[in-house]
C-alpha positions as a Markdown table, in Angstrom:
| # | Residue | x | y | z |
|---|---|---|---|---|
| 1 | Met | 118.4 | 67.9 | 152.1 |
| 2 | Lys | 120.8 | 69.8 | 149.8 |
| 3 | Leu | 118.7 | 72.8 | 148.3 |
| 4 | Thr | 119.4 | 75.6 | 146.1 |
| 5 | Ile | 117.2 | 78.2 | 145.9 |
| 6 | Ala | 117.3 | 80.5 | 142.6 |
| 7 | Gly | 116.1 | 84.1 | 143.1 |
| 8 | Thr | 116.8 | 85.8 | 146.8 |
| 9 | Gly | 113.5 | 88.0 | 146.7 |
| 10 | Tyr | 110.7 | 87.5 | 149.0 |
| 11 | Val | 109.6 | 83.9 | 148.4 |
| 12 | Gly | 113.4 | 83.1 | 147.8 |
| 13 | Leu | 114.5 | 84.1 | 150.8 |
| 14 | Val | 112.0 | 83.2 | 153.1 |
| 15 | Thr | 111.5 | 79.6 | 151.2 |
| 16 | Gly | 115.5 | 79.3 | 151.9 |
| 17 | Thr | 115.5 | 80.5 | 155.5 |
| 18 | Gly | 112.7 | 78.3 | 156.3 |
| 19 | Phe | 114.3 | 75.0 | 154.8 |
| 20 | Ala | 117.6 | 75.8 | 156.6 |
| 21 | Asn | 115.8 | 76.0 | 160.1 |
| 22 | Leu | 114.4 | 72.7 | 159.0 |
| 23 | Gly | 117.6 | 71.1 | 159.3 |
| 24 | Asn | 118.4 | 71.2 | 155.6 |
| 25 | Asp | 121.8 | 72.7 | 153.6 |
| 26 | Val | 120.7 | 75.8 | 152.1 |
| 27 | Leu | 122.5 | 77.7 | 148.9 |
| 28 | Cys | 120.7 | 80.7 | 147.5 |
| 29 | Phe | 121.7 | 81.7 | 143.9 |
| 30 | Asp | 121.5 | 85.2 | 142.6 |
| 31 | Ile | 123.0 | 86.8 | 139.6 |
| 32 | Asp | 123.0 | 90.0 | 141.5 |
| 33 | Arg | 126.2 | 90.4 | 142.7 |
| 34 | Glu | 125.3 | 93.0 | 145.1 |
| 35 | Lys | 122.5 | 91.5 | 146.4 |
| 36 | Ile | 124.7 | 88.4 | 147.4 |
| 37 | Asp | 127.5 | 90.3 | 149.2 |
| 38 | Ser | 125.0 | 92.1 | 150.9 |
| 39 | Leu | 123.5 | 88.9 | 152.3 |
| 40 | Lys | 126.9 | 87.7 | 152.9 |
| 41 | Asn | 127.4 | 90.5 | 155.0 |
| 42 | Gly | 124.3 | 90.3 | 157.2 |
| 43 | Ile | 122.1 | 92.4 | 155.2 |
| 44 | Leu | 118.7 | 91.3 | 154.3 |
| 45 | Pro | 117.2 | 93.1 | 150.7 |
| 46 | Ile | 113.7 | 93.0 | 152.5 |
| 47 | Tyr | 111.6 | 93.3 | 155.0 |
| 48 | Glu | 109.2 | 90.6 | 156.7 |
| 49 | Pro | 108.7 | 90.2 | 160.3 |
| 50 | Gly | 110.7 | 87.1 | 161.6 |
| 51 | Ile | 113.1 | 86.6 | 159.1 |
| 52 | Glu | 115.6 | 88.4 | 160.3 |
| 53 | Glu | 116.5 | 86.2 | 163.5 |
| 54 | Ile | 116.2 | 82.9 | 161.4 |
| 55 | Tyr | 118.8 | 84.2 | 159.0 |
| 56 | Lys | 121.2 | 85.0 | 161.6 |
| 57 | Arg | 120.9 | 81.6 | 163.4 |
| 58 | Asn | 121.0 | 79.7 | 160.0 |
| 59 | Val | 123.7 | 81.6 | 158.3 |
| 60 | Glu | 125.6 | 81.0 | 161.9 |
| 61 | Ala | 125.1 | 77.2 | 161.8 |
| 62 | Gly | 126.3 | 77.2 | 158.2 |
| 63 | Arg | 123.2 | 75.7 | 157.2 |
| 64 | Leu | 122.2 | 78.8 | 154.6 |
| 65 | Arg | 124.5 | 80.1 | 152.0 |
| 66 | Phe | 124.3 | 82.4 | 149.4 |
| 67 | Thr | 126.3 | 82.5 | 145.9 |
| 68 | Thr | 126.5 | 84.0 | 142.2 |
| 69 | Asp | 128.7 | 80.8 | 141.2 |
| 70 | Val | 126.1 | 79.2 | 139.2 |
| 71 | Ile | 127.6 | 75.5 | 138.7 |
| 72 | Lys | 128.2 | 75.7 | 142.5 |
| 73 | Ala | 124.4 | 76.2 | 142.9 |
| 74 | Val | 123.3 | 73.7 | 140.1 |
| 75 | Arg | 125.9 | 70.8 | 141.1 |
| 76 | Asp | 125.7 | 71.0 | 144.9 |
| 77 | Ser | 122.1 | 70.4 | 145.7 |
| 78 | Glu | 119.6 | 67.6 | 145.0 |
| 79 | Ile | 116.6 | 69.8 | 144.7 |
| 80 | Ile | 116.5 | 73.2 | 143.0 |
| 81 | Phe | 113.7 | 75.8 | 143.7 |
| 82 | Ile | 113.2 | 78.5 | 141.0 |
| 83 | Cys | 111.8 | 81.7 | 142.9 |
| 84 | Val | 112.7 | 84.2 | 140.2 |
| 85 | Asn | 110.2 | 87.3 | 139.6 |
| 86 | Thr | 107.8 | 86.5 | 137.0 |
| 87 | Pro | 106.2 | 89.9 | 136.1 |
| 88 | Thr | 103.6 | 90.7 | 133.4 |
| 89 | Asn | 104.7 | 92.8 | 130.5 |
| 90 | Glu | 102.4 | 95.5 | 128.7 |
| 91 | His | 100.8 | 92.8 | 127.2 |
| 92 | Gln | 99.5 | 91.5 | 130.7 |
| 93 | Glu | 101.4 | 88.3 | 129.9 |
| 94 | Val | 103.7 | 86.8 | 132.2 |
| 95 | Asp | 107.3 | 87.4 | 131.5 |
| 96 | Leu | 109.5 | 84.2 | 132.1 |
| 97 | Thr | 112.8 | 85.7 | 130.7 |
| 98 | Ala | 114.2 | 84.7 | 134.4 |
| 99 | Val | 112.7 | 81.1 | 134.6 |
| 100 | Glu | 114.0 | 80.2 | 131.2 |
| 101 | Ala | 117.6 | 81.6 | 132.5 |
| 102 | Val | 117.5 | 79.5 | 135.5 |
| 103 | Ala | 116.7 | 76.7 | 133.2 |
| 104 | Lys | 119.1 | 76.8 | 131.2 |
| 105 | Phe | 121.7 | 77.3 | 133.3 |
| 106 | Ile | 120.9 | 74.0 | 135.2 |
| 107 | Gly | 120.6 | 72.2 | 131.6 |
| 108 | Gln | 123.9 | 73.1 | 131.0 |
| 109 | His | 125.6 | 72.5 | 134.8 |
| 110 | Ile | 123.0 | 69.5 | 135.8 |
| 111 | Asn | 125.7 | 66.5 | 136.9 |
| 112 | Glu | 123.3 | 63.9 | 138.6 |
| 113 | Tyr | 119.7 | 63.4 | 139.0 |
| 114 | Lys | 117.7 | 66.7 | 140.4 |
| 115 | Ile | 113.9 | 68.1 | 141.3 |
| 116 | Val | 113.5 | 71.4 | 139.6 |
| 117 | Val | 110.7 | 72.8 | 141.8 |
| 118 | Asn | 108.7 | 75.8 | 139.9 |
| 119 | Lys | 107.6 | 77.9 | 143.0 |
| 120 | Ser | 107.3 | 81.0 | 141.1 |
| 121 | Thr | 104.1 | 82.0 | 140.2 |
| 122 | Val | 104.1 | 80.7 | 136.6 |
| 123 | Pro | 101.3 | 80.2 | 134.2 |
| 124 | Val | 99.9 | 76.9 | 133.3 |
| 125 | Gly | 102.3 | 74.8 | 131.1 |
| 126 | Thr | 105.3 | 76.4 | 132.5 |
| 127 | Ala | 107.0 | 72.9 | 133.9 |
| 128 | Asp | 106.5 | 71.9 | 130.5 |
| 129 | Leu | 108.6 | 74.6 | 129.2 |
| 130 | Val | 111.6 | 74.1 | 131.9 |
| 131 | Lys | 111.4 | 70.8 | 131.1 |
| 132 | Asn | 112.3 | 71.1 | 127.4 |
| 133 | Ile | 114.7 | 73.9 | 128.2 |
| 134 | Ile | 116.8 | 71.9 | 130.4 |
| 135 | Lys | 116.7 | 69.0 | 128.1 |
| 136 | Glu | 118.1 | 71.3 | 125.0 |
| 137 | Asn | 121.0 | 72.1 | 127.1 |
| 138 | Gln | 122.1 | 69.4 | 128.5 |
| 139 | Asn | 125.6 | 68.0 | 127.0 |
| 140 | Lys | 124.3 | 64.4 | 127.7 |
| 141 | Lys | 121.5 | 62.9 | 129.1 |
| 142 | Ile | 120.6 | 63.0 | 132.7 |
| 143 | Glu | 117.5 | 62.4 | 134.5 |
| 144 | Phe | 115.6 | 65.0 | 136.1 |
| 145 | Asp | 112.3 | 65.7 | 137.1 |
| 146 | Val | 110.2 | 69.3 | 137.0 |
| 147 | Ile | 107.4 | 69.9 | 139.5 |
| 148 | Ser | 104.9 | 72.7 | 140.4 |
| 149 | Asn | 105.0 | 73.9 | 144.4 |
| 150 | Pro | 103.4 | 76.8 | 144.4 |
| 151 | Glu | 103.7 | 79.2 | 147.1 |
| 152 | Phe | 101.0 | 81.1 | 149.0 |
| 153 | Leu | 103.2 | 83.6 | 151.2 |
| 154 | Arg | 101.5 | 86.4 | 152.6 |
| 155 | Glu | 104.1 | 89.3 | 152.6 |
| 156 | Gly | 104.3 | 90.7 | 156.2 |
| 157 | Ala | 103.4 | 87.0 | 157.7 |
| 158 | Ala | 105.4 | 85.1 | 155.2 |
| 159 | Val | 107.7 | 83.6 | 157.8 |
| 160 | Lys | 104.5 | 82.2 | 159.7 |
| 161 | Asp | 103.0 | 80.9 | 156.5 |
| 162 | Phe | 106.0 | 78.7 | 155.6 |
| 163 | Glu | 106.0 | 77.3 | 159.3 |
| 164 | Asn | 102.2 | 76.7 | 159.6 |
| 165 | Pro | 101.1 | 76.4 | 155.9 |
| 166 | Asp | 97.3 | 76.4 | 155.2 |
| 167 | Arg | 98.2 | 73.4 | 152.5 |
| 168 | Ile | 101.3 | 72.6 | 150.3 |
| 169 | Ile | 100.7 | 71.4 | 147.0 |
| 170 | Ile | 102.9 | 69.2 | 145.2 |
| 171 | Gly | 102.1 | 68.9 | 141.1 |
| 172 | Ser | 104.3 | 66.2 | 139.9 |
| 173 | Asp | 104.2 | 63.3 | 136.8 |
| 174 | Ser | 106.9 | 61.3 | 139.0 |
| 175 | Lys | 106.6 | 59.0 | 141.7 |
| 176 | Lys | 110.4 | 59.5 | 142.9 |
| 177 | Ala | 110.0 | 63.3 | 143.1 |
| 178 | Glu | 106.3 | 63.0 | 144.8 |
| 179 | Glu | 108.3 | 60.7 | 147.3 |
| 180 | Ile | 111.0 | 62.9 | 147.8 |
| 181 | Met | 109.0 | 66.0 | 148.2 |
| 182 | Thr | 106.7 | 64.7 | 150.6 |
| 183 | Ser | 109.4 | 63.8 | 152.4 |
| 184 | Leu | 111.0 | 67.3 | 152.6 |
| 185 | Tyr | 107.6 | 69.3 | 153.8 |
| 186 | Arg | 106.4 | 66.2 | 156.1 |
| 187 | Ser | 107.4 | 68.6 | 159.4 |
| 188 | Arg | 105.1 | 71.3 | 157.7 |
| 189 | Ala | 102.2 | 68.9 | 157.5 |
| 190 | Arg | 99.2 | 68.5 | 159.5 |
| 191 | Thr | 95.8 | 66.7 | 159.5 |
| 192 | Asp | 93.9 | 69.5 | 158.7 |
| 193 | Arg | 96.8 | 71.5 | 156.3 |
| 194 | Pro | 97.5 | 68.4 | 154.2 |
| 195 | Ile | 100.5 | 67.7 | 151.6 |
| 196 | Met | 98.1 | 67.8 | 148.1 |
| 197 | Ile | 99.4 | 66.0 | 145.4 |
| 198 | Thr | 97.8 | 66.6 | 141.8 |
| 199 | Asp | 98.8 | 66.9 | 138.6 |
| 200 | Ile | 101.2 | 69.3 | 137.5 |
| 201 | Lys | 99.1 | 71.6 | 135.6 |
| 202 | Ser | 96.2 | 71.6 | 138.3 |
| 203 | Ala | 99.0 | 72.8 | 140.4 |
| 204 | Glu | 100.1 | 76.0 | 138.1 |
| 205 | Ile | 96.6 | 76.9 | 138.1 |
| 206 | Ile | 95.8 | 76.6 | 141.9 |
| 207 | Lys | 98.2 | 79.4 | 142.6 |
| 208 | Tyr | 96.3 | 81.5 | 140.0 |
| 209 | Ala | 92.6 | 80.7 | 140.7 |
| 210 | Ser | 93.5 | 81.2 | 144.5 |
| 211 | Asn | 95.0 | 84.9 | 144.0 |
| 212 | Ala | 91.8 | 85.5 | 141.4 |
| 213 | Met | 89.4 | 84.4 | 143.9 |
| 214 | Leu | 90.7 | 86.7 | 146.8 |
| 215 | Ala | 90.8 | 89.8 | 144.2 |
| 216 | Thr | 87.5 | 89.1 | 143.0 |
| 217 | Arg | 86.4 | 89.1 | 147.2 |
| 218 | Ile | 88.0 | 92.8 | 147.3 |
| 219 | Ser | 86.5 | 94.3 | 144.3 |
| 220 | Phe | 83.0 | 92.6 | 144.9 |
| 221 | Met | 83.3 | 94.7 | 148.5 |
| 222 | Asn | 84.4 | 98.0 | 146.7 |
| 223 | Gln | 81.9 | 97.8 | 143.8 |
| 224 | Leu | 79.4 | 97.2 | 146.8 |
| 225 | Ser | 80.5 | 99.9 | 148.8 |
| 226 | Tyr | 79.4 | 102.6 | 146.0 |
| 227 | Leu | 75.5 | 101.3 | 146.9 |
| 228 | Cys | 76.3 | 101.5 | 150.9 |
| 229 | Glu | 77.3 | 105.1 | 150.4 |
| 230 | Lys | 74.0 | 106.3 | 148.1 |
| 231 | Thr | 72.2 | 104.6 | 150.5 |
| 232 | Gly | 73.4 | 105.4 | 154.1 |
| 233 | Ala | 74.1 | 101.5 | 154.9 |
| 234 | Asp | 77.6 | 100.5 | 156.6 |
| 235 | Ile | 79.9 | 98.3 | 154.0 |
| 236 | Lys | 81.6 | 96.9 | 157.7 |
| 237 | Gln | 78.4 | 96.1 | 159.2 |
| 238 | Ile | 77.5 | 94.4 | 155.6 |
| 239 | Ser | 80.8 | 92.7 | 155.6 |
| 240 | Arg | 80.3 | 91.2 | 158.8 |
| 241 | Gly | 76.8 | 90.0 | 158.4 |
| 242 | Met | 78.3 | 87.8 | 155.2 |
| 243 | Gly | 81.2 | 86.9 | 157.0 |
| 244 | Leu | 79.2 | 84.9 | 159.6 |
| 245 | Asp | 77.9 | 83.0 | 156.9 |
| 246 | Asn | 80.2 | 80.0 | 157.2 |
| 247 | Arg | 80.0 | 79.6 | 153.3 |
| 248 | Ile | 81.7 | 82.5 | 152.6 |
| 249 | Gly | 83.5 | 83.5 | 155.9 |
| 250 | Pro | 85.0 | 86.9 | 157.0 |
| 251 | Arg | 88.3 | 87.3 | 155.0 |
| 252 | Phe | 88.9 | 89.4 | 152.3 |
| 253 | Leu | 85.5 | 91.3 | 152.3 |
| 254 | Gln | 87.0 | 95.0 | 153.3 |
| 255 | Ala | 86.3 | 97.7 | 151.0 |
| 256 | Gly | 89.2 | 100.1 | 150.5 |
| 257 | Ile | 91.0 | 101.4 | 148.0 |
| 258 | Gly | 91.7 | 98.5 | 146.2 |
| 259 | Tyr | 94.9 | 95.5 | 146.4 |
| 260 | Gly | 97.9 | 96.0 | 145.5 |
| 261 | Gly | 101.5 | 94.0 | 145.9 |
| 262 | Ser | 103.3 | 91.8 | 143.5 |
| 263 | Cys | 100.5 | 89.2 | 143.3 |
| 264 | Phe | 97.0 | 90.0 | 142.8 |
| 265 | Pro | 97.8 | 92.8 | 139.9 |
| 266 | Lys | 100.2 | 90.9 | 138.5 |
| 267 | Asp | 98.0 | 87.1 | 138.6 |
| 268 | Val | 94.5 | 88.8 | 137.7 |
| 269 | Lys | 96.2 | 90.5 | 134.7 |
| 270 | Ala | 98.5 | 86.9 | 134.1 |
| 271 | Leu | 95.0 | 84.9 | 134.3 |
| 272 | Ile | 93.2 | 87.1 | 131.8 |
| 273 | Ser | 95.9 | 86.7 | 129.0 |
| 274 | Thr | 95.6 | 82.8 | 130.3 |
| 275 | Leu | 92.2 | 82.9 | 129.4 |
| 276 | Lys | 92.7 | 84.5 | 126.4 |
| 277 | Leu | 95.4 | 82.2 | 124.9 |
| 278 | Tyr | 93.0 | 79.5 | 125.3 |
| 279 | Gly | 90.2 | 80.7 | 123.9 |
| 280 | Cys | 88.2 | 81.6 | 127.2 |
| 281 | Asn | 86.1 | 84.3 | 128.7 |
| 282 | Ser | 87.8 | 86.3 | 130.8 |
| 283 | Asp | 85.0 | 89.2 | 131.9 |
| 284 | Leu | 84.9 | 88.2 | 135.3 |
| 285 | Phe | 88.2 | 88.9 | 136.1 |
| 286 | Glu | 88.8 | 92.1 | 133.8 |
| 287 | Ala | 85.8 | 93.1 | 135.7 |
| 288 | Val | 87.8 | 92.5 | 139.0 |
| 289 | His | 91.3 | 94.4 | 137.5 |
| 290 | Arg | 89.0 | 97.2 | 136.3 |
| 291 | Ile | 86.9 | 97.8 | 139.7 |
| 292 | Asn | 90.0 | 97.8 | 141.3 |
| 293 | Glu | 92.2 | 100.6 | 139.0 |
| 294 | Gln | 89.1 | 102.6 | 139.8 |
| 295 | Gln | 89.1 | 102.0 | 143.3 |
| 296 | Lys | 92.6 | 103.5 | 143.8 |
| 297 | Ser | 91.4 | 107.1 | 142.4 |
| 298 | Ile | 88.2 | 106.9 | 144.8 |
| 299 | Val | 89.9 | 109.2 | 148.0 |
| 300 | Val | 90.8 | 111.6 | 145.5 |
| 301 | Asn | 87.7 | 112.4 | 144.4 |
| 302 | Lys | 86.5 | 112.3 | 147.8 |
| 303 | Leu | 88.9 | 115.0 | 148.8 |
| 304 | Gly | 88.2 | 116.9 | 145.9 |
| 305 | Ser | 84.6 | 117.0 | 146.9 |
| 306 | Leu | 85.9 | 118.9 | 150.3 |
| 307 | Leu | 89.0 | 120.9 | 149.5 |
| 308 | Asp | 90.6 | 122.6 | 146.5 |
| 309 | Val | 93.6 | 120.2 | 146.5 |
| 310 | Lys | 95.3 | 122.5 | 143.9 |
| 311 | Asp | 98.1 | 124.4 | 145.6 |
| 312 | Ser | 97.1 | 122.6 | 149.3 |
| 313 | Thr | 99.3 | 120.3 | 151.0 |
| 314 | Ile | 98.1 | 116.8 | 151.8 |
| 315 | Ala | 99.4 | 114.1 | 154.1 |
| 316 | Val | 99.6 | 110.5 | 153.4 |
| 317 | Trp | 99.3 | 107.7 | 155.8 |
| 318 | Gly | 101.0 | 104.6 | 154.2 |
| 319 | Ile | 103.2 | 104.1 | 151.1 |
| 320 | Ser | 103.2 | 100.1 | 151.1 |
| 321 | Phe | 100.7 | 98.4 | 149.8 |
| 322 | Lys | 99.7 | 96.8 | 153.0 |
| 323 | Pro | 101.2 | 96.6 | 156.5 |
| 324 | Lys | 103.8 | 94.4 | 157.7 |
| 325 | Thr | 105.7 | 95.0 | 154.3 |
| 326 | Asp | 108.3 | 97.5 | 152.5 |
| 327 | Asp | 106.6 | 96.2 | 149.4 |
| 328 | Ile | 105.0 | 99.5 | 147.5 |
| 329 | Arg | 104.7 | 97.3 | 144.2 |
| 330 | Glu | 101.6 | 98.4 | 142.4 |
| 331 | Ala | 100.7 | 100.3 | 146.1 |
| 332 | Pro | 97.0 | 102.0 | 145.8 |
| 333 | Ser | 99.5 | 105.3 | 147.6 |
| 334 | Leu | 101.5 | 105.4 | 144.5 |
| 335 | Lys | 98.4 | 106.5 | 142.6 |
| 336 | Ile | 96.9 | 108.6 | 145.1 |
| 337 | Ile | 100.2 | 110.7 | 145.2 |
| 338 | Glu | 100.7 | 110.9 | 141.3 |
| 339 | Glu | 97.2 | 112.3 | 140.9 |
| 340 | Leu | 97.4 | 114.6 | 143.8 |
| 341 | Gln | 100.8 | 115.9 | 142.6 |
| 342 | Asn | 98.8 | 116.5 | 139.2 |
| 343 | Met | 96.2 | 118.3 | 140.5 |
| 344 | Gly | 98.9 | 120.9 | 142.1 |
| 345 | Ala | 98.7 | 119.4 | 145.4 |
| 346 | Lys | 102.4 | 119.1 | 147.7 |
| 347 | Val | 102.7 | 115.7 | 149.5 |
| 348 | His | 103.8 | 114.8 | 152.8 |
| 349 | Ala | 103.9 | 110.7 | 153.5 |
| 350 | Cys | 104.5 | 108.9 | 156.2 |
| 351 | Asp | 105.4 | 104.7 | 156.4 |
| 352 | Pro | 107.3 | 102.7 | 159.2 |
| 353 | Val | 109.1 | 100.7 | 156.7 |
| 354 | Ala | 108.6 | 101.7 | 153.2 |
| 355 | Ile | 110.0 | 104.8 | 152.7 |
| 356 | Glu | 113.6 | 103.9 | 151.2 |
| 357 | Asn | 111.5 | 102.1 | 148.3 |
| 358 | Ala | 109.5 | 104.9 | 148.0 |
| 359 | Lys | 112.2 | 107.5 | 147.6 |
| 360 | Asn | 113.4 | 105.2 | 144.4 |
| 361 | Val | 109.9 | 106.1 | 142.5 |
| 362 | Leu | 107.9 | 109.3 | 144.1 |
| 363 | Lys | 109.2 | 112.5 | 143.4 |
| 364 | Asn | 108.9 | 116.0 | 145.0 |
| 365 | Val | 107.3 | 113.9 | 147.9 |
| 366 | Lys | 108.5 | 115.1 | 151.6 |
| 367 | Phe | 108.7 | 111.7 | 153.5 |
| 368 | Phe | 108.5 | 111.5 | 157.7 |
| 369 | Gln | 108.9 | 108.8 | 160.1 |
| 370 | Asn | 106.5 | 110.2 | 162.4 |
| 371 | Pro | 103.0 | 110.3 | 161.8 |
| 372 | Tyr | 102.5 | 113.9 | 163.8 |
| 373 | Glu | 105.4 | 115.4 | 162.0 |
| 374 | Thr | 103.6 | 114.4 | 158.5 |
| 375 | Ile | 100.3 | 116.0 | 158.7 |
| 376 | Arg | 101.7 | 119.3 | 160.7 |
| 377 | Asp | 100.5 | 122.1 | 158.7 |
| 378 | Cys | 99.1 | 120.3 | 156.5 |
| 379 | Asp | 95.2 | 120.8 | 154.9 |
| 380 | Ala | 93.7 | 117.2 | 154.9 |
| 381 | Leu | 94.8 | 113.7 | 155.5 |
| 382 | Ile | 94.9 | 110.5 | 153.6 |
| 383 | Val | 94.9 | 107.2 | 155.2 |
| 384 | Ala | 96.5 | 104.4 | 152.3 |
| 385 | Thr | 97.5 | 101.9 | 154.4 |
| 386 | Glu | 96.2 | 100.5 | 157.9 |
| 387 | Trp | 99.5 | 100.0 | 159.7 |
| 388 | Asn | 98.7 | 99.4 | 163.3 |
| 389 | Glu | 100.9 | 102.8 | 164.0 |
| 390 | Phe | 97.8 | 105.1 | 162.8 |
| 391 | Arg | 95.0 | 102.9 | 164.3 |
| 392 | Asn | 95.7 | 104.2 | 167.9 |
| 393 | Leu | 97.2 | 107.7 | 167.9 |
| 394 | Asp | 96.1 | 110.6 | 169.6 |
| 395 | Ile | 93.2 | 112.1 | 167.3 |
| 396 | Arg | 92.4 | 115.3 | 169.3 |
| 397 | Ala | 96.1 | 115.9 | 168.5 |
| 398 | Val | 95.8 | 115.1 | 164.8 |
| 399 | Lys | 93.1 | 117.6 | 164.8 |
| 400 | Ile | 95.5 | 120.4 | 166.0 |
| 401 | Leu | 98.3 | 119.8 | 163.6 |
| 402 | Leu | 96.2 | 119.8 | 160.2 |
| 403 | Lys | 95.1 | 123.2 | 159.4 |
| 404 | Lys | 91.9 | 121.7 | 158.4 |
| 405 | Pro | 90.0 | 118.9 | 159.8 |
| 406 | Ile | 89.7 | 116.7 | 157.0 |
| 407 | Ile | 90.3 | 112.9 | 156.5 |
| 408 | Ile | 89.8 | 110.6 | 154.0 |
| 409 | Asp | 89.6 | 107.0 | 155.5 |
| 410 | Gly | 90.5 | 104.9 | 152.9 |
| 411 | Arg | 91.2 | 101.7 | 155.1 |
| 412 | Asn | 87.9 | 102.2 | 157.4 |
| 413 | Ile | 90.2 | 102.3 | 160.2 |
| 414 | Tyr | 88.3 | 104.9 | 162.3 |
| 415 | Asp | 84.7 | 105.0 | 163.7 |
| 416 | Pro | 82.6 | 107.9 | 161.6 |
| 417 | Lys | 80.7 | 109.0 | 164.0 |
| 418 | Glu | 83.3 | 109.1 | 166.5 |
| 419 | Met | 85.6 | 111.0 | 164.0 |
| 420 | Lys | 82.4 | 113.4 | 163.2 |
| 421 | Glu | 81.7 | 114.2 | 167.3 |
| 422 | Leu | 85.0 | 115.3 | 167.1 |
| 423 | Gly | 84.8 | 117.7 | 164.4 |
| 424 | Phe | 86.2 | 116.2 | 161.4 |
| 425 | Lys | 85.1 | 116.3 | 158.0 |
| 426 | Tyr | 85.5 | 112.7 | 157.4 |
| 427 | Met | 84.9 | 110.5 | 155.0 |
| 428 | Gly | 85.4 | 106.7 | 154.8 |
| 429 | Ile | 84.8 | 103.7 | 152.1 |
| 430 | Gly | 80.8 | 102.8 | 151.9 |
| 431 | Arg | 80.4 | 104.5 | 155.3 |
């Protein structure tokens, strides 16, 4: 099939390369000429494990192309996927400016039947909005369908998730569009990982509901971690004990310094806004968000109980919001570093892939690629991201390099008993 992908961020690039790898003719469109020029020259704007190989293979095969030509992008396609950014504004409402712009382009240049797919995370009712904008901008009446096909791609595992999805949700009110989309995705479906057809509004809500549930599990465990610290219990053991209940399961039950990234914070806030818009109570999700924001400060508070932070030099391992990505949006590390600097500390920071992005938003931070060099002559270490690169280091060397043997483990990657036996002043979360 001939597909256009509008937007070349995480979702757009993974979706585009994935569909090209399945044999489709894919044209990726973006108004950012610099980004498109880079993609044409073999430079990817994101770090995502596995994507570079697929990108190169399909560019060489001629199945994956890039353009800023909006007329070509609209007309040379059977299906147009809207994969643009949908941030929240200062009122916690979703900013649909980019979605609306793509819909307007489609209306102005549509030349034959198209399926327009909302793959960006958007509030319930957005399909109707897109449909109306396209109709308003048509020069003559041409048939089209708008459907909802939310993405469930985890940064750091997005290629794997595209190739082997948990489920494929297609929200449609058109049998024609449903049949075409089912055919497009058929090779990805499995008996236990189905293509699920819903009405459009249900599909739009499923995405928000899924992310809000996962965020709730994280905030649930973080709230419980305070009780563990007060009573001497271990949140890791509680997590395992809960996870063995097959009604609960083990995933997303890890206490730490909170969630970040481009999805959970934005989607929880957007769901709160949508609930209020429709006159619904949003207390639960407001609590989830509030707990998460408070959790980001917990490691600084713990450090302050062991050390006078002012005029100290603090090492921070991990900048990205989670491992296997260079995405620093809403990363807990950013707030941690900001608070340390406000308290008068100097900060050394280390991350395997996110340093270039961090340089754009963090000032007066000394960056390192090597975790050992990061901590040399520092007064304490904070672990902010659970990269595997930090799990199996020589802890004895860490103790020698630190001026003071203080570690605040915001991701519980080390064993408290072992660390204390080695002579560290060690504090985790809920342990």
